[in-house]
Every structure is written in structure tokens, then in C-alpha cells.
ZAFISE-863764 format. One record per residue (C-alpha): chain; residue in one letter; x, y, z. Coordinates in pm, whole numbers, plus 50000, padded with zeros to 5 digits. Layout:
{nuvex A | dogu A | px X | py Y | pz Z}
...
//
This chain:
{nuvex A | dogu M | px 10416 | py 21080 | pz 74687}
{nuvex A | dogu A | px 10514 | py 21070 | pz 74319}
{nuvex A | dogu R | px 10729 | py 21326 | pz 74144}
{nuvex A | dogu I | px 10601 | py 21436 | pz 73806}
{nuvex A | dogu A | px 10755 | py 21554 | pz 73479}
{nuvex A | dogu F | px 10584 | py 21744 | pz 73198}
{nuvex A | dogu V | px 10688 | py 21623 | pz 72852}
{nuvex A | dogu F | px 10617 | py 21795 | pz 72521}
{nuvex A | dogu P | px 10588 | py 21629 | pz 72178}
{nuvex A | dogu G | px 10780 | py 21727 | pz 71866}
{nuvex A | dogu Q | px 10704 | py 21741 | pz 71497}
{nuvex A | dogu G | px 10505 | py 21442 | pz 71380}
{nuvex A | dogu S | px 10238 | py 21476 | pz 71649}
{nuvex A | dogu Q | px 10047 | py 21737 | pz 71448}
{nuvex A | dogu S | px 09709 | py 21661 | pz 71292}
{nuvex A | dogu V | px 09435 | py 21873 | pz 71140}
{nuvex A | dogu G | px 09184 | py 21968 | pz 71409}
{nuvex A | dogu M | px 09429 | py 21972 | pz 71697}
{nuvex A | dogu G | px 09327 | py 22218 | pz 71966}
{nuvex A | dogu K | px 09002 | py 22324 | pz 71797}
{nuvex A | dogu A | px 08759 | py 22165 | pz 72044}
{nuvex A | dogu L | px 08989 | py 22262 | pz 72329}
{nuvex A | dogu A | px 08989 | py 22631 | pz 72231}
{nuvex A | dogu A | px 08611 | py 22627 | pz 72191}
{nuvex A | dogu A | px 08571 | py 22500 | pz 72548}
{nuvex A | dogu S | px 08858 | py 22678 | pz 72724}
{nuvex A | dogu P | px 08907 | py 23057 | pz 72724}
{nuvex A | dogu A | px 09265 | py 23003 | pz 72841}
{nuvex A | dogu A | px 09343 | py 22778 | pz 72544}
{nuvex A | dogu A | px 09173 | py 23018 | pz 72304}
{nuvex A | dogu A | px 09387 | py 23301 | pz 72440}
{nuvex A | dogu V | px 09704 | py 23103 | pz 72366}
{nuvex A | dogu F | px 09605 | py 23053 | pz 72003}
{nuvex A | dogu A | px 09509 | py 23420 | pz 71971}
{nuvex A | dogu E | px 09849 | py 23526 | pz 72106}
{nuvex A | dogu A | px 10029 | py 23290 | pz 71869}
{nuvex A | dogu D | px 09835 | py 23429 | pz 71573}
{nuvex A | dogu R | px 09929 | py 23785 | pz 71672}
{nuvex A | dogu A | px 10295 | py 23695 | pz 71718}
{nuvex A | dogu L | px 10320 | py 23543 | pz 71372}
{nuvex A | dogu D | px 10082 | py 23782 | pz 71202}
{nuvex A | dogu A | px 09935 | py 23468 | pz 71048}
{nuvex A | dogu P | px 09646 | py 23233 | pz 71134}
{nuvex A | dogu V | px 09844 | py 22943 | pz 71283}
{nuvex A | dogu S | px 09523 | py 22851 | pz 71464}
{nuvex A | dogu G | px 09341 | py 22814 | pz 71132}
{nuvex A | dogu L | px 09604 | py 22572 | pz 71001}
{nuvex A | dogu A | px 09595 | py 22370 | pz 71322}
{nuvex A | dogu W | px 09215 | py 22354 | pz 71329}
{nuvex A | dogu D | px 09118 | py 22330 | pz 70963}
{nuvex A | dogu G | px 09430 | py 22247 | pz 70762}
{nuvex A | dogu P | px 09478 | py 22159 | pz 70485}
{nuvex A | dogu A | px 09703 | py 21876 | pz 70600}
{nuvex A | dogu D | px 09972 | py 21930 | pz 70336}
{nuvex A | dogu E | px 10018 | py 22290 | pz 70450}
{nuvex A | dogu L | px 10006 | py 22202 | pz 70820}
{nuvex A | dogu D | px 10271 | py 21934 | pz 70770}
{nuvex A | dogu L | px 10521 | py 22183 | pz 70627}
{nuvex A | dogu T | px 10795 | py 22227 | pz 70887}
{nuvex A | dogu V | px 10754 | py 22605 | pz 70899}
{nuvex A | dogu N | px 10384 | py 22559 | pz 70985}
{nuvex A | dogu A | px 10385 | py 22237 | pz 71186}
{nuvex A | dogu Q | px 10632 | py 22360 | pz 71446}
{nuvex A | dogu P | px 10454 | py 22683 | pz 71553}
{nuvex A | dogu A | px 10116 | py 22508 | pz 71536}
{nuvex A | dogu L | px 10243 | py 22229 | pz 71763}
{nuvex A | dogu L | px 10397 | py 22471 | pz 72009}
{nuvex A | dogu A | px 10078 | py 22677 | pz 72030}
{nuvex A | dogu T | px 09865 | py 22365 | pz 72073}
{nuvex A | dogu S | px 10089 | py 22220 | pz 72345}
{nuvex A | dogu I | px 10084 | py 22544 | pz 72544}
{nuvex A | dogu A | px 09708 | py 22568 | pz 72491}
{nuvex A | dogu Y | px 09674 | py 22224 | pz 72654}
{nuvex A | dogu L | px 09885 | py 22342 | pz 72945}
{nuvex A | dogu A | px 09679 | py 22661 | pz 72986}
{nuvex A | dogu A | px 09354 | py 22464 | pz 72970}
{nuvex A | dogu L | px 09480 | py 22219 | pz 73232}
{nuvex A | dogu R | px 09576 | py 22498 | pz 73469}
{nuvex A | dogu E | px 09239 | py 22665 | pz 73410}
{nuvex A | dogu R | px 09054 | py 22341 | pz 73485}
{nuvex A | dogu W | px 09261 | py 22263 | pz 73794}
{nuvex A | dogu S | px 09188 | py 22613 | pz 73924}
{nuvex A | dogu G | px 08817 | py 22570 | pz 73857}
{nuvex A | dogu L | px 08819 | py 22243 | pz 74048}
{nuvex A | dogu D | px 09014 | py 22404 | pz 74333}
{nuvex A | dogu I | px 09302 | py 22162 | pz 74272}
{nuvex A | dogu E | px 09655 | py 22278 | pz 74338}
{nuvex A | dogu A | px 09836 | py 22260 | pz 74005}
{nuvex A | dogu P | px 10127 | py 22015 | pz 74024}
{nuvex A | dogu Q | px 10472 | py 22168 | pz 74000}
{nuvex A | dogu P | px 10684 | py 21935 | pz 73786}
{nuvex A | dogu A | px 11034 | py 21831 | pz 73880}
{nuvex A | dogu F | px 11137 | py 21851 | pz 73512}
{nuvex A | dogu A | px 11010 | py 21969 | pz 73177}
{nuvex A | dogu A | px 11139 | py 21783 | pz 72873}
{nuvex A | dogu G | px 11072 | py 21823 | pz 72503}
{nuvex A | dogu H | px 11133 | py 21584 | pz 72218}
{nuvex A | dogu S | px 11324 | py 21778 | pz 71951}
{nuvex A | dogu M | px 11109 | py 22081 | pz 71864}
{nuvex A | dogu G | px 10919 | py 22006 | pz 72187}
{nuvex A | dogu Q | px 11214 | py 22167 | pz 72370}
{nuvex A | dogu Y | px 11072 | py 22503 | pz 72267}
{nuvex A | dogu S | px 10734 | py 22414 | pz 72417}
{nuvex A | dogu A | px 10909 | py 22300 | pz 72734}
{nuvex A | dogu L | px 11100 | py 22628 | pz 72757}
{nuvex A | dogu V | px 10779 | py 22828 | pz 72720}
{nuvex A | dogu A | px 10617 | py 22614 | pz 72989}
{nuvex A | dogu A | px 10921 | py 22671 | pz 73213}
{nuvex A | dogu D | px 10900 | py 23051 | pz 73159}
{nuvex A | dogu A | px 11243 | py 23058 | pz 72996}
{nuvex A | dogu I | px 11106 | py 23221 | pz 72680}
{nuvex A | dogu S | px 10774 | py 23388 | pz 72602}
{nuvex A | dogu L | px 10501 | py 23223 | pz 72396}
{nuvex A | dogu A | px 10535 | py 23493 | pz 72130}
{nuvex A | dogu D | px 10910 | py 23440 | pz 72102}
{nuvex A | dogu G | px 10860 | py 23064 | pz 72104}
{nuvex A | dogu V | px 10631 | py 23051 | pz 71800}
{nuvex A | dogu R | px 10845 | py 23300 | pz 71611}
{nuvex A | dogu L | px 11158 | py 23099 | pz 71689}
{nuvex A | dogu V | px 11022 | py 22766 | pz 71573}
{nuvex A | dogu R | px 10904 | py 22922 | pz 71248}
{nuvex A | dogu E | px 11259 | py 23049 | pz 71192}
{nuvex A | dogu R | px 11390 | py 22709 | pz 71294}
{nuvex A | dogu G | px 11175 | py 22545 | pz 71027}
{nuvex A | dogu R | px 11297 | py 22788 | pz 70761}
{nuvex A | dogu H | px 11662 | py 22735 | pz 70850}
{nuvex A | dogu M | px 11620 | py 22357 | pz 70861}
{nuvex A | dogu Q | px 11460 | py 22347 | pz 70517}
{nuvex A | dogu A | px 11744 | py 22553 | pz 70369}
{nuvex A | dogu S | px 12030 | py 22377 | pz 70548}
{nuvex A | dogu G | px 12236 | py 22116 | pz 70366}
{nuvex A | dogu A | px 12118 | py 22233 | pz 70023}
{nuvex A | dogu G | px 12244 | py 22004 | pz 69748}
{nuvex A | dogu R | px 12312 | py 21712 | pz 69980}
{nuvex A | dogu E | px 11964 | py 21550 | pz 69966}
{nuvex A | dogu G | px 11899 | py 21497 | pz 70333}
{nuvex A | dogu R | px 11680 | py 21202 | pz 70430}
{nuvex A | dogu M | px 11568 | py 21014 | pz 70742}
{nuvex A | dogu A | px 11474 | py 20652 | pz 70811}
{nuvex A | dogu A | px 11312 | py 20461 | pz 71097}
{nuvex A | dogu V | px 11467 | py 20136 | pz 71217}
{nuvex A | dogu I | px 11257 | py 19909 | pz 71438}
{nuvex A | dogu G | px 11354 | py 19597 | pz 71625}
{nuvex A | dogu L | px 11732 | py 19630 | pz 71607}
{nuvex A | dogu D | px 11932 | py 19564 | pz 71923}
{nuvex A | dogu D | px 12126 | py 19872 | pz 72038}
{nuvex A | dogu V | px 12449 | py 19670 | pz 72031}
{nuvex A | dogu F | px 12438 | py 19679 | pz 71650}
{nuvex A | dogu L | px 12395 | py 20057 | pz 71619}
{nuvex A | dogu P | px 12769 | py 20137 | pz 71590}
{nuvex A | dogu K | px 12811 | py 19886 | pz 71306}
{nuvex A | dogu L | px 12497 | py 20012 | pz 71132}
{nuvex A | dogu V | px 12622 | py 20369 | pz 71136}
{nuvex A | dogu A | px 12980 | py 20274 | pz 71045}
{nuvex A | dogu D | px 12877 | py 20063 | pz 70745}
{nuvex A | dogu A | px 12622 | py 20315 | pz 70618}
{nuvex A | dogu S | px 12878 | py 20596 | pz 70660}
{nuvex A | dogu E | px 13076 | py 20447 | pz 70373}
{nuvex A | dogu H | px 12803 | py 20590 | pz 70150}
{nuvex A | dogu G | px 12785 | py 20938 | pz 70305}
{nuvex A | dogu T | px 12709 | py 21133 | pz 70622}
{nuvex A | dogu I | px 12469 | py 20950 | pz 70857}
{nuvex A | dogu G | px 12398 | py 20926 | pz 71229}
{nuvex A | dogu V | px 12133 | py 20840 | pz 71487}
{nuvex A | dogu A | px 11889 | py 21129 | pz 71499}
{nuvex A | dogu N | px 11648 | py 20984 | pz 71754}
{nuvex A | dogu R | px 11680 | py 20705 | pz 72008}
{nuvex A | dogu N | px 11313 | py 20692 | pz 72096}
{nuvex A | dogu S | px 11276 | py 20366 | pz 72286}
{nuvex A | dogu P | px 11452 | py 20030 | pz 72305}
{nuvex A | dogu G | px 11455 | py 19893 | pz 71952}
{nuvex A | dogu Q | px 11324 | py 20210 | pz 71789}
{nuvex A | dogu I | px 11563 | py 20464 | pz 71634}
{nuvex A | dogu V | px 11563 | py 20717 | pz 71353}
{nuvex A | dogu L | px 11862 | py 20768 | pz 71126}
{nuvex A | dogu S | px 11942 | py 21096 | pz 70953}
{nuvex A | dogu G | px 12188 | py 21191 | pz 70683}
{nuvex A | dogu E | px 12261 | py 21204 | pz 70312}
{nuvex A | dogu R | px 12031 | py 21020 | pz 70074}
{nuvex A | dogu A | px 12281 | py 20756 | pz 69960}
{nuvex A | dogu A | px 12375 | py 20667 | pz 70317}
{nuvex A | dogu I | px 12012 | py 20647 | pz 70427}
{nuvex A | dogu E | px 11923 | py 20424 | pz 70132}
{nuvex A | dogu A | px 12214 | py 20194 | pz 70211}
{nuvex A | dogu S | px 12120 | py 20182 | pz 70579}
{nuvex A | dogu L | px 11784 | py 20021 | pz 70503}
{nuvex A | dogu Q | px 11938 | py 19697 | pz 70380}
{nuvex A | dogu I | px 12224 | py 19708 | pz 70631}
{nuvex A | dogu A | px 11974 | py 19735 | pz 70918}
{nuvex A | dogu K | px 11774 | py 19441 | pz 70789}
{nuvex A | dogu D | px 12090 | py 19234 | pz 70747}
{nuvex A | dogu L | px 12176 | py 19311 | pz 71111}
{nuvex A | dogu G | px 11836 | py 19181 | pz 71225}
{nuvex A | dogu A | px 11600 | py 19480 | pz 71223}
{nuvex A | dogu R | px 11232 | py 19391 | pz 71189}
{nuvex A | dogu R | px 11166 | py 19698 | pz 70978}
{nuvex A | dogu A | px 11368 | py 19974 | pz 70817}
{nuvex A | dogu I | px 11177 | py 20235 | pz 70622}
{nuvex A | dogu E | px 11257 | py 20575 | pz 70475}
{nuvex A | dogu L | px 11046 | py 20854 | pz 70622}
{nuvex A | dogu P | px 10854 | py 21107 | pz 70409}
{nuvex A | dogu V | px 11073 | py 21405 | pz 70500}
{nuvex A | dogu S | px 11313 | py 21614 | pz 70293}
{nuvex A | dogu V | px 11552 | py 21731 | pz 70566}
{nuvex A | dogu A | px 11816 | py 21547 | pz 70768}
{nuvex A | dogu A | px 11716 | py 21668 | pz 71114}
{nuvex A | dogu H | px 11957 | py 21622 | pz 71406}
{nuvex A | dogu S | px 12254 | py 21557 | pz 71181}
{nuvex A | dogu P | px 12566 | py 21743 | pz 71066}
{nuvex A | dogu L | px 12368 | py 21850 | pz 70758}
{nuvex A | dogu M | px 12192 | py 22097 | pz 70989}
{nuvex A | dogu A | px 12515 | py 22291 | pz 71055}
{nuvex A | dogu E | px 12395 | py 22589 | pz 70853}
{nuvex A | dogu A | px 12062 | py 22586 | pz 71037}
{nuvex A | dogu A | px 12244 | py 22576 | pz 71371}
{nuvex A | dogu E | px 12455 | py 22877 | pz 71281}
{nuvex A | dogu G | px 12150 | py 23063 | pz 71155}
{nuvex A | dogu M | px 11959 | py 22992 | pz 71474}
{nuvex A | dogu R | px 12259 | py 23094 | pz 71686}
{nuvex A | dogu K | px 12229 | py 23444 | pz 71538}
{nuvex A | dogu V | px 11850 | py 23453 | pz 71579}
{nuvex A | dogu L | px 11864 | py 23331 | pz 71940}
{nuvex A | dogu A | px 12125 | py 23592 | pz 72033}
{nuvex A | dogu G | px 11853 | py 23857 | pz 72011}
{nuvex A | dogu I | px 11597 | py 23675 | pz 72227}
{nuvex A | dogu E | px 11551 | py 23727 | pz 72600}
{nuvex A | dogu F | px 11596 | py 23406 | pz 72799}
{nuvex A | dogu H | px 11536 | py 23336 | pz 73168}
{nuvex A | dogu D | px 11646 | py 23046 | pz 73386}
{nuvex A | dogu P | px 11394 | py 22765 | pz 73330}
{nuvex A | dogu H | px 11178 | py 22655 | pz 73624}
{nuvex A | dogu P | px 11161 | py 22358 | pz 73633}
{nuvex A | dogu P | px 11488 | py 22255 | pz 73468}
{nuvex A | dogu L | px 11495 | py 22085 | pz 73130}
{nuvex A | dogu L | px 11711 | py 21799 | pz 73006}
{nuvex A | dogu A | px 11935 | py 21828 | pz 72700}
{nuvex A | dogu N | px 11821 | py 21621 | pz 72402}
{nuvex A | dogu A | px 12167 | py 21481 | pz 72326}
{nuvex A | dogu D | px 12282 | py 21358 | pz 72666}
{nuvex A | dogu A | px 12006 | py 21431 | pz 72924}
{nuvex A | dogu R | px 12219 | py 21677 | pz 73122}
{nuvex A | dogu P | px 12014 | py 21928 | pz 73326}
{nuvex A | dogu I | px 11950 | py 22269 | pz 73169}
{nuvex A | dogu E | px 11912 | py 22514 | pz 73455}
{nuvex A | dogu T | px 12030 | py 22851 | pz 73323}
{nuvex A | dogu A | px 11921 | py 23092 | pz 73051}
{nuvex A | dogu E | px 12247 | py 23054 | pz 72862}
{nuvex A | dogu A | px 12233 | py 22675 | pz 72878}
{nuvex A | dogu A | px 11881 | py 22690 | pz 72735}
{nuvex A | dogu R | px 11995 | py 22917 | pz 72452}
{nuvex A | dogu A | px 12286 | py 22683 | pz 72372}
{nuvex A | dogu E | px 12059 | py 22378 | pz 72371}
{nuvex A | dogu L | px 11844 | py 22520 | pz 72093}
{nuvex A | dogu V | px 12154 | py 22552 | pz 71876}
{nuvex A | dogu D | px 12325 | py 22227 | pz 71971}
{nuvex A | dogu H | px 12027 | py 21997 | pz 71930}
{nuvex A | dogu L | px 11995 | py 22078 | pz 71560}
{nuvex A | dogu T | px 12312 | py 21885 | pz 71478}
{nuvex A | dogu T | px 12306 | py 21624 | pz 71756}
{nuvex A | dogu G | px 12065 | py 21340 | pz 71820}
{nuvex A | dogu V | px 11768 | py 21315 | pz 72054}
{nuvex A | dogu D | px 11826 | py 21044 | pz 72314}
{nuvex A | dogu W | px 11476 | py 21019 | pz 72456}
{nuvex A | dogu V | px 11561 | py 20694 | pz 72634}
{nuvex A | dogu A | px 11840 | py 20867 | pz 72827}
{nuvex A | dogu A | px 11612 | py 21159 | pz 72917}
{nuvex A | dogu V | px 11339 | py 20937 | pz 73055}
{nuvex A | dogu E | px 11588 | py 20719 | pz 73242}
{nuvex A | dogu R | px 11756 | py 21028 | pz 73391}
{nuvex A | dogu M | px 11422 | py 21156 | pz 73520}
{nuvex A | dogu M | px 11344 | py 20817 | pz 73671}
{nuvex A | dogu E | px 11683 | py 20823 | pz 73843}
{nuvex A | dogu E | px 11571 | py 21155 | pz 73994}
{nuvex A | dogu D | px 11263 | py 20976 | pz 74137}
{nuvex A | dogu V | px 11014 | py 21090 | pz 73874}
{nuvex A | dogu S | px 10748 | py 20821 | pz 73863}
{nuvex A | dogu E | px 10478 | py 20991 | pz 73658}
{nuvex A | dogu F | px 10501 | py 21161 | pz 73318}
{nuvex A | dogu L | px 10235 | py 21393 | pz 73181}
{nuvex A | dogu E | px 10241 | py 21441 | pz 72802}
{nuvex A | dogu V | px 10117 | py 21795 | pz 72743}
{nuvex A | dogu G | px 09998 | py 21851 | pz 72388}
{nuvex A | dogu P | px 09833 | py 21676 | pz 72096}
{nuvex A | dogu G | px 09864 | py 21303 | pz 72045}
{nuvex A | dogu R | px 10012 | py 21026 | pz 72256}
{nuvex A | dogu V | px 10348 | py 20961 | pz 72093}
{nuvex A | dogu L | px 10562 | py 21028 | pz 72400}
{nuvex A | dogu T | px 10325 | py 20840 | pz 72630}
{nuvex A | dogu G | px 10372 | py 20531 | pz 72413}
{nuvex A | dogu L | px 10750 | py 20570 | pz 72403}
{nuvex A | dogu I | px 10775 | py 20614 | pz 72779}
{nuvex A | dogu K | px 10571 | py 20300 | pz 72841}
{nuvex A | dogu R | px 10802 | py 20108 | pz 72607}
{nuvex A | dogu I | px 11104 | py 20238 | pz 72796}
{nuvex A | dogu N | px 10950 | py 20129 | pz 73128}
{nuvex A | dogu P | px 10609 | py 19956 | pz 73124}
{nuvex A | dogu D | px 10573 | py 20009 | pz 73499}
{nuvex A | dogu I | px 10610 | py 20387 | pz 73496}
{nuvex A | dogu G | px 10311 | py 20619 | pz 73506}
{nuvex A | dogu A | px 10250 | py 20796 | pz 73174}
{nuvex A | dogu I | px 09942 | py 21009 | pz 73105}
{nuvex A | dogu A | px 09838 | py 21185 | pz 72783}
{nuvex A | dogu T | px 09641 | py 21507 | pz 72815}
{nuvex A | dogu D | px 09489 | py 21457 | pz 72467}
{nuvex A | dogu D | px 09169 | py 21256 | pz 72515}
{nuvex A | dogu P | px 08987 | py 21168 | pz 72191}
{nuvex A | dogu A | px 08684 | py 21058 | pz 72393}
{nuvex A | dogu A | px 08635 | py 21396 | pz 72565}
{nuvex A | dogu P | px 08424 | py 21666 | pz 72393}
{nuvex A | dogu D | px 08703 | py 21919 | pz 72450}
{nuvex A | dogu R | px 08981 | py 21663 | pz 72387}
{nuvex A | dogu L | px 09118 | py 21730 | pz 72735}
{nuvex A | dogu F | px 09193 | py 21473 | pz 73002}
{nuvex A | dogu V | px 09231 | py 21631 | pz 73345}
{nuvex A | dogu P | px 09460 | py 21422 | pz 73568}
{nuvex A | dogu Y | px 09447 | py 21433 | pz 73947}
{nuvex A | dogu A | px 09086 | py 21549 | pz 73950}
{nuvex A | dogu D | px 08993 | py 21254 | pz 74168}
{nuvex A | dogu R | px 09313 | py 21207 | pz 74370}
{nuvex A | dogu P | px 09586 | py 21411 | pz 74537}
{nuvex A | dogu T | px 09831 | py 21583 | pz 74309}
{nuvex A | dogu P | px 10184 | py 21441 | pz 74294}
{nuvex A | dogu A | px 10460 | py 21588 | pz 74501}
{nuvex A | dogu T | px 10642 | py 21888 | pz 74361}
{nuvex A | dogu A | px 11010 | py 21915 | pz 74293}
//
């Protein structure tokens, strides 16, 4: 029997309308959005469902809206499994991509939903303010062999602070740092053989040393939040080490602001632990696509189904559930 992991998307997976049909069809999903709205004293559900897109895409709005939507998908799945008299699968791991770590921690009962949405809003505020005056930027590099990454970073570093923010799949990375270094990296990457190198439409240098102020700010915020040991364990964004205690979870949410997200290492670590099926819980299919590029033979399922009236795909409805941890 297969072992399963739940994976949760990060910022960039948001879109206007996410979760709206789901909440209309699922009382459990609707309850999640209602709780998120109460926790923030603001209509995060309205932004997720009706936009406008430019407001939803703001970091301080996108992150709580994504977290609420991801947990709404999880609640709807559990509700549907219960209605079908299917034993809900117990994952061996939960893993989040960047901000998705907060969704994973809520799913693993390490933090409450209310604390989760409040924390990611604070995270967005601190990220936007961090590195003021240093013009943080990010760029995607596609089709460059990993062997050239050290030279890419070293050469671009001559122009300013820069590093690998995301290692998403073989041949797909995101760089983060100061504007001059990011601009220089575009041509350097192409000279090294990259198929594409493009600057991303963001105004912060996420997962870079420019987030040091944000990390310190979040350290203080997180000190006042109640954490529990996550069940199942998570994997750290930077190096895929297991996160099994409350204090390790708290530290992860500080550390990952200034370090990169090695999604390849996380997926490979879970496969080494005999996970053979990944369930992307939340809007979109970004992680499902990345996982299939990391290993085309692995099972990867997205819960977001554009063809379904409620946008929900219910796995295991017609077959036995995977083995638990």
C-alpha cells in the first residue's frame, strides 16, 4: 500500500474565485472561510471569491486568502470522505512550499486556523517592509543545469546580494536579491545556457538575506503564539529535515524567510521515506506539476478540479485509501 503526503501551495497559486464554489457546496469549507474572516476582522473570503485581482495579489492579502482556501479544501475533503464512509487517509508528511508551510502547520494541528491567517498577514507586512532602500527583486531561471548554479550566483553577486530562493524542479529555479544583482543574473544565466531568464513582477526579495528584518519581526510575533508538535511531521524548506516538535516548527517560520526553498530536496526526502503519492491540497496545480517534473513516475493528485461544479476532486472514492504513516 502507498504512503501519502499532503502538500500545500504558496503565494502565486492565488486567483480570483478560489474557494467560492467549494464554500457554496461544502458547509465545512464555508465554516473555514467564516472563521478566517472573524480572525482577521476583514472579509478575506470576499477577496478570494470576488477580488479585485490587484488587491488579492498583494502579499498581505494573498497569503491569508491562500491559507484559508487550502484549509477549506482540506475540510471539504474530510467532509466528503466522511459522507462516503471512507476512512480519511493519514499522511506520513505534510509539506508546504514557502508560505504553504503555515497551511501545513494548521493541517498538522501545530497552530490554529485563526493564528495561521493572522500570522501570514503579519508575515506579508514584515516582508513588504524588510530590506527598505535595497530594491529587492526576484527572477525565474528555466533550463539551466544545476551544475552552473554556483557560478551563476557567484558572478551575479559581484553586483549585489543574490541567492537561490526556490529550487522548484530540475532546471527551474528562482533567484532573489538586490535589483542590480537580479538584473545582471538574467544575462549571466543565458550565457550559461538557460533557456529563459525573466524578472518576476514582485517588489520583495523573498527567501534572501534582505528578509532579515522580516525574520526578526516574525520571531517576536511567533514568540506569543501557542504551538503544538505537528502530526504528521513537516519538512524544513531549506534542507528537508523533519520538523517534529513545536519549537522546531516555530523556528522554521523564522528561518525560511532568509533561506531558500528546496522543493526538490523535500520531495526526494519524502520519496526516500516511501511516500509514493502526493496530494496537493488547495487552489491550483502548481505543486502537482513540479512533483511530476521531479519524478514523472510518482503519483501526484491536485484537489482543485476545474471541471467539477464545486471545484473539488475527491481522491480514493473508488479505491482503498493509501496506507497511513
